[in-house]
N, C-alpha and C positions, 0 to 999 in steps of 0.2 A: 503493501500498500503507499510505502513511504518512498519508491522506487516511482510509482505510480504519478504522485503529486506533483512533481517538479516537471514531468512532462506534460501533464495537463495544463500546470499554470505556465510553461513556454509554449505549448499550444495556443491557450487564450490571449498572450501576449503578440503572438505570431498573427492570429486573426484580428485583432485589435488594430495591428499595426498597419494589415493590410487593408481595412475596411477605412482606418484615417487616410491613407495616401489615395485611394480609391475617391475619397470625398474631396481630397484636394485637389486631385485631378480633374473632377469634374467641375469643381468650382472655378479652375483655369480654362479650363475648356469653354464655360459658359461666361467667364469673363472676356475671354477671347473673341467670341461671338457679339457680345454685346459693343466691344470696341471697335470690331469690325462695322458693326453696323452704323455708330454712328459717325465714323472715318466716310462713310459713304455718301456722296453728295444727293440732298434732297432735292427729288424733281423742283423746278422753278415753280410749277403752277400749284405747289403747296402753301406758297405765299404769293399771290399776286399782289402787284403794286398797280400805285394809280400813275396816270401817266400826265404830265401837262404839256400841252400843244398851244402853241403861238401862230396863228393864220393873220397874214400880213398880205396886202397888196389890192387888188385891184377889183373889177366888178366880179370876177371869178371866185374871189374871196368873200366879197359880201354877197354874193349869191343872185345877181340880177339874171331874171329868167325861171326862177326858180317857184313852182307855183304854188309852193308851202310855207314859202319866206322864212324858212329854218337856217338858211346860210349856204346854199350852194350843197359844194360837195361835203362839207362838214357832218350832217347829221349822217351820213351813209359810212363816212369812216369812223365817226363813234360808234357806230354800232358794228362795224367789222372789227375794231381795237377790241372793245369790250366782248367780244364772242374767244378771244384769244385765252387760254387758262392763264396764260403770266399778267394779265391785265387787269384789274379789280375796275376801275374808272378811268375814263379818258376826259380829261378837262380842258377843253379849250376855252382860249381867248381869241376872239376873230375882231381882228382890226382892219379888215377890208372896206376900202372905199371905192365908189364908182367911179371910174374915168382916171384913176391915177396914173402917173407915167412915173418911170423910172427915179426922177429928179424930184418929185412929189412922194414917192415912198423914201427916199431917204431924208427929207425932212421929219415924215411921219415917226420914223424909228428913232429919230432922233429926242420924241419927245418923252417925259419922264412916265408918263403912262404905259408905253409899248416897253420901253427899256425897264420898266420893273417887271413887266410881264415875261419878257427876254432872260430876264436873269434868272429866274424860274423855271425855265422852260426845258423840257426833256427833248422836244421838237419843234423847230421853228420852220414854219412852210410858206413859202412863197410864190404868189402867183404875180407876174408882171411882165412887160414888155409890147402886150398886145396895143395900149393905146400910144406907146412910141409909134408904134408900126403906123397904127391911125393917124398921128400927126402928119406924118408924111401923106398919106392918101387925102387929108385934109387939105392941105397946105400944097399940093401939087393933082389935085385931082384933072385936070384939062389936059395935066401933060405929066404924067406919070413916068419916073426913069428911074433906073438902079441907082445912078449916082446919089441921088438923094435919100435912097434907104440906105446907101451905105455910109453917108454922112452920120444919118441918127443912129446908125447901128453904132457908130464909135463911142457917140453920147452915152446909147444903153450901157454899152460894155464898161464904160467907166465908171456909169452911176452903181452898174450892178457892183463892181468892186468895191465900192465905198459902201452899199448896203451889207455887203458878207462881210468888211473888216468893221464895220460899226457893231452888227451881231454877235460876231466872235470875241470882239474885246468885251461886249457885255457878258456874255457867256461863253467860255472855252470849250464847255463839255457837250454843249448841245448839238445836237444832228440837225443840220441845215437841209431841207427837202425845196429843191425850185422846180416848179412844175413848168413845161415848156408850153411852146406857142403853137397855136393850129390856126388854121386857113379858115375863116369865115366868109372871105370875102368873094366866094365862088360864086354867089348869087348875083351879084354886082360886076365883079369883074370875069366871069367866065371865061372869055377870049383871051384873058391875059395869064400866059401860063408861066410866068417869070414869077407870079407872088408864091406858088408852091417852093419856087428855088431860093425866093427872099427869105421865108418862114424858114426853112432848112437853114439858110446861112446865119439866122439870128439863134437859132436852137444850137448850131456847132458852137458858134461863139459863147452861149451861155455855159457849155459845156467845158470848153477852154478853161474858161474862168473860174469855175468850180475844182479844174484840177489842181489851182493852187491854192486851195483849200482842205485843212482836213475836215472831216465828217461830214461831209457834203454830198449831196445824191441829186440826179436829174431824172424826173420822171418825164419822158415823151408821152404826149398825147394826140400828136398831128395826126398817125395812122386812124387813129378814131374818127375824127371828121371826114378825113378822107374817103374812107369806105363807106361811112353810112350818109356822109352827105346833109342834106339838110332835116333828115330825121333824128337828128342830135341836136339842132338848133331851136330857140325860141322863136314866136312868132315875129321878131325884130330882123331875124336872121343873119345875128351877131353871138348872143350870149347862148351857152348851152341851156336847153330846158332840164326836166326831171331826169330824163334817162341820160343825159347827155353827163349830168352831174354825178350820175352812180357810176357811170362808168369812169368817170376822172377819179371818184373815190376809190375806185377798184384798184387803179395802177398806181394810187398810191399807198393804197396798203402792199401791194404784191411787193414794191419799194421798200417799205420797211422791213416787212415779214423776210424777204429775200436777204438783201443788203444789211440793214439794221441790226432785228435780232437774231441772226446766225451769226454775225458778227461777234456780237455780246458774247455769243454763247460759246463760239470758238475762242475768246479772248479768256473767258473764264477757265475755261478747260487747261489752256496753257499756263494760266497763273494757278492752278491747282484750287481753285475753288469749286 
C-alpha cells in the first residue's frame, strides 16, 4: 500500500500538470484568435461617414431647366452617394448662379461664405465655361470665327487656374471635380461643324489645367448631349432637362466611385489601415 500511494500521488500530479498545460494552451489559442480578429481591417461600411460637398459654378449648378427646382444634378447625385454603404449623409452647399462666367466665379469663391464652406468640404464640384463660350457667340453672332473663341479660351484658362488655386489654398485635401462642357448650340448653329471642335478644345484645355493640380478630376458630358441631342435639353434648348441632369449626376458619381473612393481605398491598404 505504501508503494502504491506515491505512484497514485505522482499520477495525480502528472494529470493535473497536463490539464493545466492544456488549459493554458487553449487560452493562448483563444488569445491569438482574438488578436487576429482585432488586427483584421473592419469593413468601411461598418462606419459610414458624412460627406460634405460644395457645388459652385453657373446655371448647371443652380439647376436651370430642372422642373423640380431642387438644384439640377445635386439631388440625383445626393441619392446615388447615400446609397453607397461607406456614406451616411451627403451634405451639399449649392452656390450656383445662372449666367456666371469664369471671371465671375473667381470673385464668387473669394467671398467669405463660399470660402468657409470650401474649407470644410470633402469635394468641390465645379461647372463653368459655358457662359464664356456664350459670351463669344453673343458678341460675334453675325460673324462667328475661331479666333474669337481662341482668345476667350485663353481668358477662361487663366481664370480656371486661379479658381483651382484659390480652392486648393483654402482646402489642400478636398477633391475637386470639374464638369466639362457640352454643345447646346446645335439647335441654332446646326450647320457650323466647328462648334463641336471648339467645345472639344475647351474641354482639353480644362483637362490640361487639372493635371497641374493634385486631387482634381474631369467629368466629360459632351458625348451625352451629342448622342441624345434635344432629348436632354430644356425647352430653352440650352440647359439640361431633368433627364439631362440625372445623366450628369450619374457621370459625376461614376468618377467619384472609380477615381476617388478606389484611390482612397488603395491608399489605406498601402498605409496598413
